[in-house]
C-alpha positions in Angstrom: 0.0 0.0 0.2 1.6 3.1 -1.1 0.6 6.8 0.5 1.4 9.5 -2.0 1.2 13.6 -1.4 -2.5 13.6 -2.2 -3.7 11.0 0.0 -1.8 13.2 2.4 -3.4 16.6 1.2 -7.3 14.2 2.2 -5.4 13.3 5.2 -4.3 16.4 6.5 -7.7 18.6 5.8 -10.3 15.4 7.5 -8.0 15.4 10.1 -7.8 19.1 11.0 -11.6 18.8 10.9 -12.6 16.4 13.1 -9.8 17.7 15.5 -11.2 21.5 15.6 -14.6 20.0 16.1 -13.5 17.9 19.1 -11.6 20.6 20.5 -14.9 22.9 20.1 -16.8 19.7 21.7 -14.7 20.2 25.0 -17.2 23.0 25.9 -20.0 20.9 25.4 -18.8 18.4 27.5 -17.3 20.7 30.6 -21.1 22.4 30.6 -22.3 19.3 31.1 -19.5 18.2 33.5 -19.2 14.6 31.5 -15.1 13.5 30.2 -14.7 14.8 26.8 -13.6 11.1 25.9 -17.5 9.9 25.3 -18.1 12.8 22.1 -14.8 11.6 20.7 -15.4 8.0 20.9 -19.2 9.2 19.3 -17.0 10.9 16.8 -15.0 7.8 16.0 -17.9 5.9 15.9 -19.6 8.5 13.2 -16.9 7.9 10.9 -16.7 4.4 10.9 -18.8 1.9 9.2 -21.7 2.8 10.7 -21.4 6.3 10.1 -19.1 7.6 6.5 -17.9 4.1 6.3 -14.2 4.9 7.4 -12.9 1.2 7.4 -10.7 0.4 10.7 -10.3 -3.0 12.0 -6.3 -3.2 12.4 -6.0 -4.3 16.1 -2.0 -4.5 16.2 -2.1 -0.7 15.3 -5.0 -0.1 17.4 -2.5 -1.5 20.3 0.3 0.4 19.5 -0.9 3.8 18.8 -3.3 3.2 22.0 -0.2 2.1 24.4 1.6 5.8 22.9 -1.2 7.8 23.8 -1.4 6.3 26.9 2.0 7.5 27.7 1.5 10.8 26.5 -1.5 11.5 28.9 0.8 10.1 32.1 3.3 12.3 30.6 0.9 15.1 31.0 -0.3 13.8 34.2 3.1 13.4 36.1 4.3 17.0 34.7 1.0 18.6 35.9 0.7 17.2 39.2 2.2 18.9 42.2 3.9 16.7 44.6 3.3 18.4 47.4 -0.4 17.8 47.6 -0.4 14.4 46.4 2.2 13.1 49.0 0.4 12.9 51.7 -1.7 10.3 50.0 0.8 8.6 47.5 0.6 5.8 49.7 -2.9 4.9 49.5 -2.4 5.3 45.4 -0.1 2.8 45.8 -2.4 0.6 47.1 -4.8 1.1 44.9 -3.1 0.4 42.1 -1.6 -2.7 43.6 -4.1 -4.3 46.3 -7.2 -2.5 44.7 -6.6 -3.7 41.3 -5.8 -7.9 42.6 -9.0 -7.5 44.4 -11.3 -5.8 41.4 -10.2 -8.3 39.5 -10.8 -11.6 41.6 -14.6 -9.9 42.2 -15.4 -8.7 38.6 -14.1 -12.4 37.4 -16.1 -14.3 39.4 -18.9 -12.5 39.2 -18.9 -12.2 35.2 -18.1 -16.2 35.1 -21.1 -17.3 37.7 -23.2 -14.1 36.7 -22.6 -14.2 32.6 -21.3 -17.6 32.0 -17.9 -16.3 30.9 -15.3 -18.1 30.5 -12.7 -17.9 33.3 -10.3 -16.7 30.6 -12.0 -14.1 29.7 -13.8 -13.7 33.2 -10.7 -12.5 34.2 -9.3 -11.1 31.4 -12.6 -9.2 31.4 -11.4 -8.0 35.4 -8.5 -6.9 34.2 -9.5 -4.7 31.7 -11.8 -2.7 33.4 -9.9 -2.1 36.5 -7.7 0.7 35.9 -9.1 3.5 36.3 -8.7 5.9 33.2 -5.3 9.2 34.2 -7.5 11.2 31.2 -10.9 10.9 32.9 -9.6 11.4 36.0 -7.1 14.4 35.6 -9.7 16.3 33.7 -12.9 15.6 35.7 -11.3 15.5 39.5 -9.5 19.0 38.9 -12.7 20.4 38.3 -13.6 19.5 41.3 -12.5 21.7 45.1 -11.5 18.4 47.1 -8.9 17.8 49.4 -5.5 16.7 48.3 -6.0 13.4 50.5 -8.8 12.5 48.2 -7.3 14.0 45.2 -3.6 12.7 45.4 -4.7 8.9 46.2 -6.8 9.1 43.2 -4.4 11.0 40.9 -1.5 8.2 41.9 -3.9 5.3 41.3 -4.6 6.6 38.0 -1.2 7.1 37.0 0.1 3.4 38.7 -2.1 1.3 37.8 -1.8 1.1 34.4 1.5 -0.6 34.4 0.4 -3.6 36.5 -2.9 -4.8 34.8 -1.2 -4.3 31.2 1.5 -7.1 32.5 -1.4 -9.3 33.5 -3.8 -9.0 30.3 -0.5 -9.6 28.5 0.1 -12.3 30.0 -3.5 -13.5 30.0 -3.4 -12.9 26.2 -0.9 -14.6 25.3 -1.5 -18.0 26.8 1.6 -17.5 29.4 -0.3 -17.7 32.6 -0.4 -21.5 32.8 3.1 -21.8 32.3 4.1 -19.0 34.9 1.9 -19.5 37.5 0.6 -16.8 40.0 3.5 -16.6 42.0 5.6 -16.0 39.2 3.1 -13.5 37.7 3.3 -11.6 40.4 6.2 -11.5 40.9 6.6 -10.4 37.6 3.9 -7.6 37.9 5.3 -6.1 41.1 9.9 -6.2 39.6 8.2 -4.3 36.3 6.3 -1.9 38.5 9.0 -1.2 41.1 11.7 -1.5 38.2 10.1 1.0 35.8 9.7 3.4 38.8 13.2 3.3 39.8 14.2 3.6 36.1 11.7 6.8 36.1 13.2 8.5 39.4 16.8 7.8 37.5 16.3 9.3 34.1 13.9 12.5 36.0 16.5 13.4 38.4 19.2 13.2 35.4 16.9 15.2 33.0 16.0 17.7 35.9 19.7 18.4 36.7 21.0 18.8 33.2 18.0 21.3 32.3 19.0 23.9 35.3 22.3 23.9 33.8 21.5 23.8 30.1 20.7 27.1 29.2 19.0 26.5 25.9 18.6 28.8 23.6 15.0 29.4 23.2 12.3 28.7 25.5 10.0 26.2 23.1 12.9 23.6 23.5 12.8 23.3 27.2 9.2 21.6 27.1 10.2 19.5 24.0 13.2 18.1 25.9 11.4 17.9 29.0 8.8 15.2 27.2 12.1 13.7 25.4 13.3 13.2 28.8 9.6 11.2 30.0 9.7 9.3 27.1 13.5 8.2 27.1 12.5 7.2 30.6 9.5 4.8 29.1 11.8 4.0 26.5 14.3 2.7 28.8 12.5 0.7 30.8 10.5 -1.0 27.9 14.0 -2.3 26.9 14.6 -3.5 31.0 11.1 -5.6 30.3 9.9 -2.9 33.0 7.0 -0.9 32.9 7.2 2.2 30.6 3.6 3.5 32.5 5.6 3.2 35.6 8.7 5.1 34.3 7.3 7.7 32.5 4.8 8.6 35.0 7.8 8.9 37.9 10.0 11.0 35.3 7.1 13.2 34.1 6.3 13.9 37.9 10.0 14.5 38.5 10.6 17.1 36.7 6.9 18.4 36.4 8.1 19.7 40.9 11.7 20.1 39.7 12.7 23.8 39.9 13.3 23.9 35.9 13.1 26.9 33.7 9.6 28.1 32.1 7.7 25.3 34.1 3.9 27.2 33.2 5.3 27.4 29.3 6.0 23.0 29.9 2.9 22.0 31.4 0.7 24.4 28.9 3.0 22.1 26.2 2.2 19.1 27.6 -1.5 19.7 27.9 -1.8 20.8 24.9 0.1 17.7 23.4 -1.7 15.2 26.0 -5.8 16.8 24.2 -3.7 15.6 20.7 -3.1 12.5 22.0 -6.8 12.4 23.6 -8.4 12.6 20.5 -6.4 11.4 18.0 -7.0 8.1 20.8 -10.4 8.2 21.4 -11.0 9.2 17.9 -9.6 5.7 16.8 -11.1 3.5 19.2 -14.5 4.8 17.9 -13.5 4.1 14.2 -12.1 0.4 15.4 -15.7 -0.6 16.8 -18.7 -2.1 14.7 -21.9 -0.7 15.5 -23.2 -4.1 14.0 -22.4 -6.0 16.6 -23.8 -4.5 19.5 -26.8 -6.2 20.2 -29.3 -6.9 23.0 -26.8 -9.7 25.0 -23.8 -7.7 24.4 -25.9 -4.6 26.7 -27.0 -6.7 29.2 -23.2 -8.4 29.6 -22.0 -4.5 30.2 -24.4 -3.6 32.2 -24.2 -6.3 34.7 -20.1 -6.4 34.4 -20.4 -2.5 35.0 -23.2 -3.0 38.1 -20.1 -5.6 39.5 -17.5 -3.4 39.2 -19.4 -0.6 40.1 -21.0 -1.3 43.1 -19.1 -4.4 44.3 -15.6 -4.6 43.1 -14.7 -1.0 43.4 -15.8 -0.7 46.7 -14.2 -3.6 48.1 -11.5 -2.7 46.4 -11.5 0.7 48.4 -11.7 -0.9 51.4 -8.8 -3.3 51.2 -6.6 -0.5 49.8 -7.2 1.8 52.9 -5.6 -0.8 55.3 -1.9 0.8 54.5 -4.1 4.3 55.2 -7.6 4.7 57.0 -9.9 6.7 56.1 -13.0 7.5 57.0 -16.5 6.2 55.8 -17.0 9.7 53.5 -13.7 9.4 52.2 -14.4 5.8 51.3 -17.8 6.0 49.5 -16.7 9.0 47.4 -13.2 7.2 46.6 -15.5 4.2 45.4 -17.5 6.4 43.6 -15.1 8.1 42.0 -13.5 5.1 40.4 -13.2 7.3 36.8 -12.8 4.5 33.3 -12.2 5.3 29.9 -9.7 4.7 27.5 -7.9 2.7 29.7 -9.9 -0.2 29.6 -10.9 0.4 25.8 -6.9 0.3 24.5 -6.5 -2.8 27.2 -9.5 -4.5 25.4 -7.1 -4.6 22.0 -4.3 -6.3 23.2 -6.4 -10.2 23.5 -8.0 -8.6 20.0 -4.6 -8.4 18.9 -3.4 -11.5 19.8 -6.7 -13.3 18.3 -8.2 -14.7 21.9 -11.6 -16.5 21.1 -14.0 -14.1 22.5 -12.1 -11.4 21.8 -14.2 -9.0 20.1 -17.2 -9.8 22.3 -15.2 -9.1 25.3 -13.9 -5.3 23.2 -17.6 -4.7 22.5 -18.7 -5.0 26.0 -16.0 -2.7 27.4 -16.6 -0.4 24.9 -20.5 0.1 26.2 -19.6 -0.1 29.9 -17.2 2.4 29.5 -19.6 4.4 28.1 -22.5 3.8 30.1 -21.0 3.9 33.1 -18.8 7.5 32.5 -22.2 8.9 31.8 -23.3 7.6 35.3 -20.6 8.5 37.1 -18.9 11.9 35.6 -21.8 14.0 35.8 -22.8 12.8 39.5 -19.1 13.4 41.0 -19.8 16.8 42.2 -23.3 16.4 43.1 -21.9 12.7 45.5 -18.8 15.5 46.8 -21.3 17.9 48.1 -23.9 15.2 50.0 -20.7 13.0 51.2 -19.3 16.2 52.4 -15.9 16.5 51.2 -16.2 19.0 48.6 -14.5 22.7 49.8 -15.3 25.7 48.9 -13.8 26.3 45.3 -11.5 29.3 44.5 -10.4 30.7 41.3 -6.6 30.7 40.7 -5.2 33.9 41.5 -2.2 34.1 40.5 0.0 32.9 37.5 4.0 32.2 37.7 6.4 32.1 35.3 9.9 31.4 35.2 12.8 32.0 33.7 16.7 31.7 34.1 19.5 34.3 34.5 22.3 31.6 34.5 25.2 34.2 35.6 24.1 35.2 38.7 22.2 31.6 39.9 18.8 33.4 39.7 15.5 33.1 38.6 13.1 36.0 37.0 9.4 35.2 38.1 6.8 36.3 35.6 4.0 37.0 37.8 -0.2 37.9 36.8 -2.2 39.2 39.0 -5.4 37.5 38.2 -9.2 39.0 39.2 -9.3 37.2 41.7 -6.2 38.0 43.6 -6.1 39.7 47.2 -2.6 40.8 46.1 -5.0 44.2 44.8 -4.1 46.9 47.0 -0.9 45.7 48.3 2.3 47.8 47.9 5.4 45.8 47.0 7.0 46.8 50.8 4.0 45.2 52.2 5.3 41.7 50.3 7.9 41.0 52.3 9.6 39.0 49.9 13.0 36.6 50.9 15.8 38.8 51.5 17.8 38.9 48.5 14.4 38.7 46.3 12.9 42.1 45.2 10.3 43.5 42.3 12.3 44.9 39.5 9.5 45.9 37.6 5.7 46.3 36.9 3.6 46.0 33.5 0.1 47.4 34.1 -1.8 48.4 30.8 1.3 48.3 28.6 3.3 51.2 30.8 6.7 50.1 32.5 6.6 51.0 36.0 9.9 50.9 37.9 8.2 49.7 41.3 9.7 52.0 45.2 8.1 49.9 48.2 5.1 52.3 48.6 3.2 51.3 44.6 0.2 49.6 45.0 -0.6 46.5 43.1 -3.4 46.0 40.9 -5.4 43.9 39.2 -4.0 42.5 36.2 -0.6 43.8 36.5 2.0 41.9 35.6 5.6 42.7 37.6 8.9 40.8 37.1 10.2 39.6 40.5 14.0 38.7 40.8 14.5 36.2 43.3 18.0 34.2 43.7 17.7 30.4 42.7 17.5 28.4 45.6 14.8 31.0 47.4 12.6 30.6 44.3 10.2 28.2 45.7 9.5 30.7 49.4 9.5 33.3 46.9 6.9 31.6 45.0 5.1 30.5 48.3 4.9 33.5 49.9 3.6 35.6 47.2 0.7 32.8 46.1 0.3 33.6 50.3 -1.0 36.9 49.5 -2.5 36.7 46.7 -4.8 34.2 49.1 -5.1 35.8 52.0 -3.4 39.5 51.1 -1.1 41.8 53.0 -1.7 40.3 56.5 -1.0 36.3 55.2 1.7 35.1 57.4 4.9 34.0 56.4 3.5 30.5 58.0 0.9 29.9 55.9 -3.1 30.3 56.2 -4.6 27.6 58.7 -7.1 27.1 57.0 -5.4 25.6 54.4 -3.9 23.0 56.6 -7.1 21.8 57.6 -8.2 20.6 54.5 -5.6 18.3 54.0 
């Protein structure tokens, strides 16, 4: 099969139109409180054999592209996750990604075997495929909810780490190697891949941060590309060592995203854009892979039954079992049980048995696809209501401060560009009242296009852009102080806002 320039023109036209439609659809999904994946999946189905008739049946290509897109999504999740907010709950998140997954796989396998009559191989495959939460769905939905750090941290850590053990399990079952390996060897392999992948990711993340802090690249646009390249180096190196590439790329991105790197805001914005593109391509491709003609009443019934077992039995039991390492109250556990969002991950995992030619894999793919759509429609829009009903939601407050950084290498300092948003309480504060760490100073104020050289009595206003010079070793303290003033006004104390600590 050849691919000439005329086909390229058609591909570019269709791809651009579909991508624009998907981008505009984000607004619709945001208003409805739905993960945008549902709209993207619908676009894929509409373009496929049930709509415009674009053929796509290559499960191996879908498997490979799906893994690539998941890697990008995990990288963006790590880069945009605040380790300080996640740190206190990482133990529970890791427990959910291991103990919780094991419990969920067992419960779904037993339930679907006896309720639906599925053979044990397909039942265990279905349990493994449906158990991991989806990073894209979790990051997009939960970050829009005002939740305490103990909950968001646990859910983000779980979604970032639970792909690794499940990919190993689904791969072993699909290739028929589970009988040869045995339960003990399979468990050992999963633990090895998860730990080894995490170590590789940590090593490359720390090394990459060290290099980028000293590289002084000639263009700010190179930093986001370099950061993503380091993250994917972790993925490739880990996979070459037969460890988990997903664990490696998430850990590497988490370290890079929380390191003192130049142009962190630009890097995060770039990674978010690339991740959106990956999500759009992934979900549209999975929609293309579906054959609507195969969906019948039996498929819908099996999908609904599987979802009920997963949502009402397997997920709550897995959360309770995982909470052994970090006990939580019943309201928190109830919310964690309901917030186990599924999305592209189960559908991508369902392409593994498809690509390996497992008997019944097509039916399995259809069941997973329908289940994801139905239960995303059920859980996504109801999360805010559930959070309020359980009393775990916080009072929301929009961000009042945006900070961008650039290096000043000759003097071991950073130049911070601070934008005072309309919600910031820094409005009306004098420059001298900021009480920045000794050595840090506000060098310029840009207001309505005019440049002001500030004095101690200069009053800051909404919409001002500040250029703040700070020694590199004091950068975190300087940022923290400015955020305290932005959140609490001129009376903010160095120790921070006691109310904020209560939210943990």
